[in-house]
MDTraj code that builds the backbone (N, CA, C; nanometers):
import mdtraj as md
import numpy as np

residues = "PHE ARG ARG ARG LYS LYS GLU ALA SER VAL GLU ARG LYS VAL LYS TYR GLY ASP GLU GLY GLU GLN LEU ARG LEU ARG ARG ARG GLU GLU ARG ARG GLU ARG GLU GLU GLU ARG ARG ARG ARG THR LYS GLU ARG ASN ARG LYS ARG LYS LYS LYS GLU ARG ARG ARG ARG ARG ARG GLU GLU LYS GLU ARG ARG LYS GLU GLU LYS ILE GLU LYS LYS ARG GLU LYS ALA LYS GLU ARG GLU LYS ARG ARG LYS GLU GLU ARG GLU GLU GLU GLU GLU LYS ALA ARG ILE LEU ASP TYR THR THR TRP LYS THR PRO ASP SER LYS GLU ARG ASP PHE CYS ASP THR ASN VAL GLY ARG LEU ARG VAL ASP THR TYR SER SER ILE ARG GLY SER GLU PHE ILE LEU ALA SER ARG LYS ARG CYS ASP".split()
xyz = np.array([
    [0.0798, -0.1300, -0.0102],
    [-0.0260, -0.0183, -0.0034],
    [0.0727, 0.0938, 0.0448],
    [0.2201, 0.1183, 0.0515],
    [0.2807, 0.2469, 0.1118],
    [0.3451, 0.2906, -0.0204],
    [0.3653, 0.1612, -0.1341],
    [0.4809, 0.1511, -0.2018],
    [0.3881, 0.2321, -0.3472],
    [0.2292, 0.1583, -0.3527],
    [0.1668, 0.2198, -0.4409],
    [0.1577, 0.3525, -0.3752],
    [0.1364, 0.4265, -0.2824],
    [0.1011, 0.5938, -0.2438],
    [0.2094, 0.6295, -0.3283],
    [0.3447, 0.5710, -0.2223],
    [0.4681, 0.6394, -0.3447],
    [0.4794, 0.6580, -0.4628],
    [0.4384, 0.5506, -0.5102],
    [0.4148, 0.5299, -0.6878],
    [0.3571, 0.6456, -0.7085],
    [0.2694, 0.6599, -0.6534],
    [0.0698, 0.7964, -0.7524],
    [0.1756, 0.8797, -0.7264],
    [0.2229, 0.8530, -0.5750],
    [0.3089, 1.0266, -0.5198],
    [0.4066, 1.1028, -0.6604],
    [0.4590, 0.9423, -0.7183],
    [0.5663, 0.9527, -0.8214],
    [0.5352, 1.0815, -0.9742],
    [0.4311, 0.9363, -0.9897],
    [0.3291, 0.9389, -1.1114],
    [0.2535, 1.1093, -1.1112],
    [0.1991, 1.1296, -1.0096],
    [0.1476, 1.3012, -0.9902],
    [0.2591, 1.3838, -1.0242],
    [0.4163, 1.3819, -0.9962],
    [0.5183, 1.4867, -0.9983],
    [0.5520, 1.4656, -1.1326],
    [0.5426, 1.3649, -1.2152],
    [0.6138, 1.3721, -1.3031],
    [0.5125, 1.3903, -1.4365],
    [0.3381, 1.3866, -1.3759],
    [0.2695, 1.4248, -1.4359],
    [0.1918, 1.5745, -1.3929],
    [0.2327, 1.6303, -1.2825],
    [0.1967, 1.8058, -1.2929],
    [0.3234, 1.8273, -1.2742],
    [0.4569, 1.7900, -1.2725],
    [0.5849, 1.8351, -1.1704],
    [0.5253, 1.8926, -1.1055],
    [0.5716, 1.9788, -1.0762],
    [0.5804, 2.0251, -0.9183],
    [0.4238, 2.1265, -0.8387],
    [0.3822, 2.0984, -0.9760],
    [0.2437, 2.1943, -0.9203],
    [0.1862, 2.0965, -0.8565],
    [0.2024, 1.9516, -0.8877],
    [0.0885, 1.9082, -0.7961],
    [0.2123, 1.8946, -0.6937],
    [0.2858, 1.9152, -0.6300],
    [0.2718, 1.9762, -0.4974],
    [0.2011, 2.0371, -0.3704],
    [0.2566, 2.1714, -0.5367],
    [0.2120, 2.3285, -0.4361],
    [0.0480, 2.3021, -0.4101],
    [-0.0006, 2.2343, -0.5351],
    [-0.1194, 2.1888, -0.4873],
    [-0.1807, 2.1366, -0.3477],
    [-0.0618, 2.0360, -0.3268],
    [-0.1422, 1.8877, -0.2561],
    [-0.1326, 1.9799, -0.0998],
    [0.0098, 2.0993, -0.0900],
    [0.0494, 2.1696, -0.0322],
    [-0.0882, 2.2829, 0.0437],
    [-0.1512, 2.3499, -0.0490],
    [-0.2391, 2.4658, -0.0462],
    [-0.3915, 2.3512, -0.0021],
    [-0.3679, 2.2629, 0.0141],
    [-0.5280, 2.1785, -0.0179],
    [-0.4866, 2.1115, 0.1669],
    [-0.4141, 2.1206, 0.1571],
    [-0.3651, 2.0528, 0.3380],
    [-0.3691, 2.2345, 0.4097],
    [-0.2970, 2.3822, 0.3540],
    [-0.3163, 2.4603, 0.4738],
    [-0.4480, 2.4535, 0.5053],
    [-0.4741, 2.4744, 0.3286],
    [-0.6713, 2.5073, 0.3069],
    [-0.7636, 2.4000, 0.5170],
    [-0.7411, 2.2652, 0.4219],
    [-0.8442, 2.1930, 0.5150],
    [-0.7874, 2.2567, 0.7444],
    [-0.6242, 2.2927, 0.7508],
    [-0.6165, 2.3934, 0.7923],
    [-0.7417, 2.4381, 0.8867],
    [-0.6680, 2.6058, 0.7417],
    [-0.7339, 2.6914, 0.7703],
    [-0.9349, 2.6602, 0.8270],
    [-0.9636, 2.5816, 0.7626],
    [-1.1435, 2.5163, 0.7813],
    [-1.2065, 2.4630, 0.8970],
    [-1.0472, 2.4151, 0.9647],
    [-1.0424, 2.3687, 1.0948],
    [-1.0257, 2.4484, 1.1743],
    [-0.9530, 2.5172, 1.1814],
    [-0.9590, 2.6347, 1.2650],
    [-1.0184, 2.7401, 1.2883],
    [-1.1151, 2.7398, 1.1638],
    [-1.2510, 2.8598, 1.1934],
    [-1.3894, 2.7339, 1.2690],
    [-1.3326, 2.6464, 1.2116],
    [-1.4414, 2.5695, 1.3264],
    [-1.4324, 2.5458, 1.4369],
    [-1.2964, 2.5165, 1.5267],
    [-1.2641, 2.5493, 1.5762],
    [-1.3422, 2.6443, 1.7030],
    [-1.2474, 2.7475, 1.6198],
    [-1.3042, 2.9111, 1.6709],
    [-1.4337, 2.9138, 1.7088],
    [-1.5612, 2.8895, 1.5761],
    [-1.6721, 2.9254, 1.5878],
    [-1.7144, 2.8079, 1.7562],
    [-1.7003, 2.6863, 1.7442],
    [-1.6951, 2.6156, 1.8672],
    [-1.6602, 2.6890, 1.9737],
    [-1.5650, 2.7591, 1.9715],
    [-1.5179, 2.8241, 2.1029],
    [-1.6343, 2.9083, 2.1597],
    [-1.6160, 2.9912, 2.0320],
    [-1.7075, 3.1295, 2.0022],
    [-1.8817, 3.0445, 2.0740],
    [-1.8908, 2.9887, 2.0112],
    [-2.0411, 2.9486, 2.0621],
    [-2.0912, 2.8366, 2.1879],
    [-1.9510, 2.8650, 2.2770],
    [-1.9371, 2.7542, 2.3979],
    [-1.9662, 2.9028, 2.5057],
    [-1.8844, 3.0112, 2.4521],
    [-1.8754, 3.1320, 2.5297],
    [-1.9703, 3.1519, 2.5668],
    [-2.0840, 3.1717, 2.4187],
    [-2.1453, 3.2266, 2.4042],
    [-2.3385, 3.1795, 2.4919],
    [-2.3009, 3.0559, 2.5293],
    [-2.3887, 2.9397, 2.5749],
    [-2.3706, 2.9648, 2.7342],
    [-2.2241, 2.9386, 2.7198],
    [-2.1777, 2.9999, 2.8770],
    [-2.2613, 3.1555, 2.9333],
    [-2.1909, 3.1926, 2.8853],
    [-2.2495, 3.3963, 2.9292],
    [-2.4010, 3.4032, 2.9294],
    [-2.4625, 3.3519, 2.8574],
    [-2.6864, 3.3269, 2.8564],
    [-2.6648, 3.2525, 2.9875],
    [-2.5947, 3.1590, 3.0072],
    [-2.6306, 3.0486, 3.1329],
    [-2.6106, 3.1455, 3.2833],
    [-2.4797, 3.1928, 3.2114],
    [-2.4342, 3.2655, 3.3788],
    [-2.5635, 3.3453, 3.4052],
    [-2.6372, 3.4555, 3.2599],
    [-2.7063, 3.5731, 3.3008],
    [-2.8132, 3.5123, 3.3371],
    [-2.8731, 3.3388, 3.2859],
    [-3.0521, 3.2781, 3.2574],
    [-2.9726, 3.2939, 3.5025],
    [-2.8778, 3.2643, 3.4937],
    [-2.8748, 3.1893, 3.6470],
    [-2.9076, 3.3382, 3.7441],
    [-2.7793, 3.4128, 3.7249],
    [-2.8001, 3.5524, 3.7875],
    [-2.9299, 3.6577, 3.7430],
    [-3.0371, 3.6081, 3.7245],
    [-3.1794, 3.6735, 3.6908],
    [-3.2417, 3.5916, 3.8199],
    [-3.2172, 3.4392, 3.7994],
    [-3.3210, 3.3451, 3.8769],
    [-3.2870, 3.3260, 4.0203],
    [-3.1420, 3.3898, 4.0121],
    [-3.1221, 3.3989, 4.1784],
    [-3.1938, 3.5096, 4.2211],
    [-3.1687, 3.6807, 4.1401],
    [-3.1821, 3.7066, 4.1803],
    [-3.3969, 3.7379, 4.2087],
    [-3.4357, 3.6868, 4.1204],
    [-3.5764, 3.6589, 4.1537],
    [-3.5326, 3.6054, 4.2367],
    [-3.5047, 3.4765, 4.3023],
    [-3.5720, 3.4389, 4.4206],
    [-3.5557, 3.5408, 4.5837],
    [-3.4436, 3.5802, 4.5299],
    [-3.4078, 3.6255, 4.6492],
    [-3.5081, 3.7957, 4.6293],
    [-3.5745, 3.7807, 4.5530],
    [-3.7592, 3.9206, 4.5949],
    [-3.8394, 3.8744, 4.6604],
    [-3.8500, 3.6831, 4.5878],
    [-3.9592, 3.6257, 4.6525],
    [-3.9341, 3.5850, 4.7584],
    [-3.8431, 3.5947, 4.7928],
    [-3.7506, 3.5464, 4.9423],
    [-3.8049, 3.7032, 5.0359],
    [-3.7295, 3.8304, 4.9801],
    [-3.7685, 3.9411, 5.0414],
    [-3.9606, 3.9742, 5.0567],
    [-3.9737, 3.9425, 4.9466],
    [-4.1533, 3.9513, 4.9472],
    [-4.2378, 3.8402, 5.0789],
    [-4.1489, 3.7397, 5.0604],
    [-4.2179, 3.6041, 5.1718],
    [-4.2166, 3.6940, 5.2949],
    [-4.0872, 3.6885, 5.2878],
    [-4.0685, 3.8376, 5.4832],
    [-4.0990, 3.8729, 5.5518],
    [-4.1424, 3.9544, 5.4235],
    [-4.2312, 4.0969, 5.3950],
    [-4.3337, 4.0642, 5.4755],
    [-4.4181, 3.9200, 5.3468],
    [-4.5678, 3.8797, 5.4270],
    [-4.5587, 3.8298, 5.5587],
    [-4.4373, 3.7666, 5.5799],
    [-4.4572, 3.6895, 5.7854],
    [-4.4874, 3.7395, 5.8525],
    [-4.3397, 3.9082, 5.7990],
    [-4.3687, 4.0484, 5.9389],
    [-4.4635, 4.0435, 5.9410],
    [-4.5853, 4.0938, 5.8458],
    [-4.7088, 4.1854, 5.8843],
    [-4.7929, 4.0506, 5.9306],
    [-4.8535, 3.9751, 5.9079],
    [-4.8761, 3.8531, 5.9628],
    [-4.8567, 3.8121, 6.0717],
    [-4.7504, 3.9106, 6.1223],
    [-4.7142, 3.8253, 6.3003],
    [-4.7171, 3.9912, 6.3354],
    [-4.6909, 4.1473, 6.2479],
    [-4.8005, 4.2357, 6.3217],
    [-4.8888, 4.1976, 6.3807],
    [-4.9872, 4.1487, 6.2653],
    [-5.2015, 4.1734, 6.2575],
    [-5.1670, 4.1440, 6.3831],
    [-5.0877, 3.9962, 6.3719],
    [-5.1674, 3.8635, 6.5633],
    [-5.0939, 3.9955, 6.6455],
    [-5.0137, 3.9871, 6.6800],
    [-4.9500, 4.0877, 6.7795],
    [-5.0492, 4.2159, 6.8144],
    [-5.1102, 4.3162, 6.6314],
    [-5.2176, 4.4001, 6.6352],
    [-5.3599, 4.3475, 6.7191],
    [-5.3675, 4.1805, 6.7035],
    [-5.4831, 4.1391, 6.6462],
    [-5.4509, 4.1177, 6.8951],
    [-5.3893, 4.0844, 6.8910],
    [-5.3339, 3.9725, 7.0766],
    [-5.3507, 4.1674, 7.1184],
    [-5.2664, 4.2113, 7.1018],
    [-5.2763, 4.3136, 7.1617],
    [-5.4350, 4.4015, 7.1491],
    [-5.5596, 4.4047, 7.1252],
    [-5.6681, 4.4594, 7.0607],
    [-5.7582, 4.3600, 7.1803],
    [-5.7513, 4.2244, 7.1960],
    [-5.8235, 4.1536, 7.2756],
    [-5.7535, 4.1436, 7.3849],
    [-5.6183, 4.2320, 7.4408],
    [-5.6776, 4.2070, 7.5569],
    [-5.7037, 4.3465, 7.6391],
    [-5.6946, 4.4634, 7.5240],
    [-5.7227, 4.5590, 7.5232],
    [-5.9089, 4.6068, 7.6163],
    [-6.0047, 4.5441, 7.4556],
    [-6.1130, 4.4687, 7.4739],
    [-6.1610, 4.4080, 7.6607],
    [-6.1212, 4.3102, 7.7056],
    [-6.1364, 4.2366, 7.8111],
    [-6.0380, 4.3068, 7.9288],
    [-5.9404, 4.4093, 7.8851],
    [-5.9165, 4.5406, 8.0260],
    [-6.0490, 4.5991, 8.0340],
    [-6.1311, 4.6690, 7.8903],
    [-6.2894, 4.7379, 7.9297],
    [-6.3224, 4.6723, 7.9822],
    [-6.3707, 4.5356, 7.9272],
    [-6.4802, 4.4472, 8.0214],
    [-6.4416, 4.4552, 8.1132],
    [-6.3399, 4.4254, 8.2148],
    [-6.3555, 4.4000, 8.3248],
    [-6.3291, 4.5645, 8.3714],
    [-6.3100, 4.6614, 8.3419],
    [-6.3321, 4.8063, 8.3959],
    [-6.4554, 4.8278, 8.3897],
    [-6.5501, 4.7834, 8.3292],
    [-6.6809, 4.7849, 8.2821],
    [-6.7812, 4.7327, 8.3636],
    [-6.7502, 4.6166, 8.4807],
    [-6.7552, 4.5442, 8.5469],
    [-6.6992, 4.6129, 8.6433],
    [-6.6377, 4.6369, 8.6267],
    [-6.5389, 4.7033, 8.8093],
    [-6.6073, 4.8596, 8.8186],
    [-6.6583, 4.9323, 8.7124],
    [-6.7488, 5.0534, 8.7704],
    [-6.8483, 5.1008, 8.7520],
    [-6.9206, 5.1747, 8.8361],
    [-7.0489, 5.2174, 8.8075],
    [-7.0757, 5.3261, 8.8151],
    [-7.1710, 5.4048, 8.7035],
    [-7.1848, 5.5414, 8.6943],
    [-7.2527, 5.5852, 8.7957],
    [-7.2417, 5.6606, 8.9039],
    [-7.3441, 5.6904, 8.9737],
    [-7.4225, 5.7995, 8.9628],
    [-7.5587, 5.8615, 9.0172],
    [-7.6749, 5.9135, 8.9023],
    [-7.6030, 6.0471, 8.9093],
    [-7.4879, 6.1123, 8.9499],
    [-7.3856, 6.2079, 8.9224],
    [-7.2626, 6.1894, 8.8158],
    [-7.3234, 6.1195, 8.7718],
    [-7.2452, 6.0295, 8.6817],
    [-7.0982, 6.0401, 8.7019],
    [-6.9996, 6.0550, 8.8106],
    [-6.9112, 6.0445, 8.8766],
    [-6.8526, 5.9051, 8.8624],
    [-6.7648, 5.8019, 8.8236],
    [-6.7640, 5.6696, 8.8030],
    [-6.6669, 5.6152, 8.9413],
    [-6.7618, 5.5269, 9.0181],
    [-6.6875, 5.4681, 9.1502],
    [-6.6155, 5.3500, 9.0818],
    [-6.5102, 5.2338, 9.1896],
    [-6.4835, 5.1565, 9.1917],
    [-6.5816, 5.0585, 9.2061],
    [-6.5857, 4.9240, 9.2152],
    [-6.6713, 4.8285, 9.3202],
    [-6.5899, 4.8051, 9.4314],
    [-6.5148, 4.9129, 9.4981],
    [-6.4381, 4.9176, 9.6314],
    [-6.5409, 4.9740, 9.6704],
    [-6.7001, 5.0066, 9.6585],
    [-6.7292, 5.0725, 9.7391],
    [-6.8494, 4.9624, 9.6811],
    [-6.8242, 4.9385, 9.7636],
    [-6.9064, 4.7715, 9.7559],
    [-7.0827, 4.7643, 9.7715],
    [-7.1472, 4.8731, 9.8535],
    [-7.3175, 4.8763, 9.8044],
    [-7.3402, 4.9180, 9.7111],
    [-7.2350, 5.0591, 9.6285],
    [-7.2474, 5.0967, 9.5427],
    [-7.2651, 4.9640, 9.3551],
    [-7.1442, 4.8680, 9.4922],
    [-7.1382, 4.7360, 9.3227],
    [-7.2112, 4.6665, 9.3421],
    [-7.2328, 4.6310, 9.4562],
    [-7.3622, 4.5529, 9.5281],
    [-7.5260, 4.6238, 9.4199],
    [-7.5125, 4.7654, 9.4368],
    [-7.6303, 4.8099, 9.3205],
    [-7.6393, 4.7454, 9.1788],
    [-7.5060, 4.7869, 9.1388],
    [-7.4727, 4.7442, 8.9801],
    [-7.4691, 4.6058, 8.9748],
    [-7.4841, 4.5148, 9.0227],
    [-7.5154, 4.3713, 9.0089],
    [-7.6458, 4.3536, 8.9231],
    [-7.7549, 4.3451, 9.0946],
    [-7.8603, 4.4015, 9.1242],
    [-7.8950, 4.4419, 8.9404],
    [-7.8720, 4.5715, 8.9710],
    [-7.9381, 4.7225, 8.8247],
    [-7.9127, 4.6384, 8.6263],
    [-7.7501, 4.5778, 8.6799],
    [-7.7441, 4.4500, 8.5611],
    [-7.7412, 4.3191, 8.6276],
    [-7.7830, 4.2337, 8.5965],
    [-7.8372, 4.0968, 8.5802],
    [-7.7369, 3.9828, 8.4993],
    [-7.7032, 4.0713, 8.3845],
    [-7.6476, 3.9511, 8.2805],
    [-7.5177, 3.9374, 8.3651],
    [-7.4756, 4.0370, 8.4631],
    [-7.3642, 4.0187, 8.5002],
    [-7.3773, 3.9534, 8.6443],
    [-7.3279, 3.8179, 8.5693],
    [-7.3667, 3.6968, 8.7525],
    [-7.2477, 3.8059, 8.8533],
    [-7.2740, 3.6719, 8.9203],
    [-7.2270, 3.7470, 9.0734],
    [-7.0364, 3.6985, 9.0835],
    [-7.0670, 3.5713, 9.0447],
    [-6.9332, 3.5122, 8.9857],
    [-6.8534, 3.5495, 8.9671],
    [-6.8692, 3.6327, 8.8202],
    [-6.7598, 3.7592, 8.7208],
    [-6.7865, 3.8845, 8.8293],
    [-6.8661, 3.9396, 8.9184],
    [-6.9187, 4.0182, 8.9892],
    [-6.7692, 4.0123, 9.1003],
    [-6.7345, 3.9055, 9.1591],
    [-6.6561, 3.8913, 9.3028],
    [-6.4844, 3.8881, 9.1587],
    [-6.4744, 3.8266, 9.0312],
    [-6.3888, 3.8081, 8.9362],
    [-6.3283, 3.9969, 8.9201],
    [-6.4157, 4.0374, 8.9256],
    [-6.3484, 4.1413, 8.8860],
    [-6.3345, 4.2279, 8.9491],
    [-6.3702, 4.1920, 9.0639],
    [-6.3575, 4.3351, 9.1704],
    [-6.2015, 4.3047, 9.2875],
    [-6.1723, 4.1577, 9.2420],
    [-6.0783, 4.1138, 9.2388],
    [-5.9416, 4.1585, 9.1885],
    [-6.0075, 4.1580, 9.0661],
    [-5.9030, 4.2051, 8.9188],
    [-5.9017, 4.3698, 8.9452],
    [-5.9640, 4.4241, 9.0474],
    [-5.9496, 4.5886, 9.0488],
    [-5.8937, 4.6180, 9.1456],
    [-5.9262, 4.5713, 9.3161],
    [-5.9028, 4.6475, 9.4594],
    [-5.8272, 4.5731, 9.5304],
    [-5.7773, 4.4756, 9.4897],
    [-5.6396, 4.4007, 9.5707],
    [-5.5115, 4.4971, 9.4912],
])
top = md.Topology()
chain = top.add_chain()
for i, resn in enumerate(residues, 1):
    res = top.add_residue(resn, chain, resSeq=i)
    for name in ("N", "CA", "C"):
        top.add_atom(name, md.element.get_by_symbol(name[0]), res)
traj = md.Trajectory(xyz[None], top)
């Protein structure tokens, strides 16, 4: 095979002279250039793809952080609302107890349950307040 190849090479040289050799060299050079170009294009493509990937990842990360921030704010708002509700309930409870423990006299001065006769009067007047509630309220108020 090698001998045949060599013979063919010799024949080419005989047939075309030095031009055959030049042609072969030129073709080899062109092939090398094409391969280089292909490699360069591939590199460029890969670089662009990586760049796009990085951008996409960065964007996703940014969005994720944004979402987390929003979620945190929601949690804080819920927590605030819960606290407000509890405070409101405490205030209402205090107001209710105060209602039980104070009574307006005819001259509309507020008195507290420690003035027992007035307190008893109130319990009699407002039958909706049970005796146990009265005692509980007066204890909270007067001790």
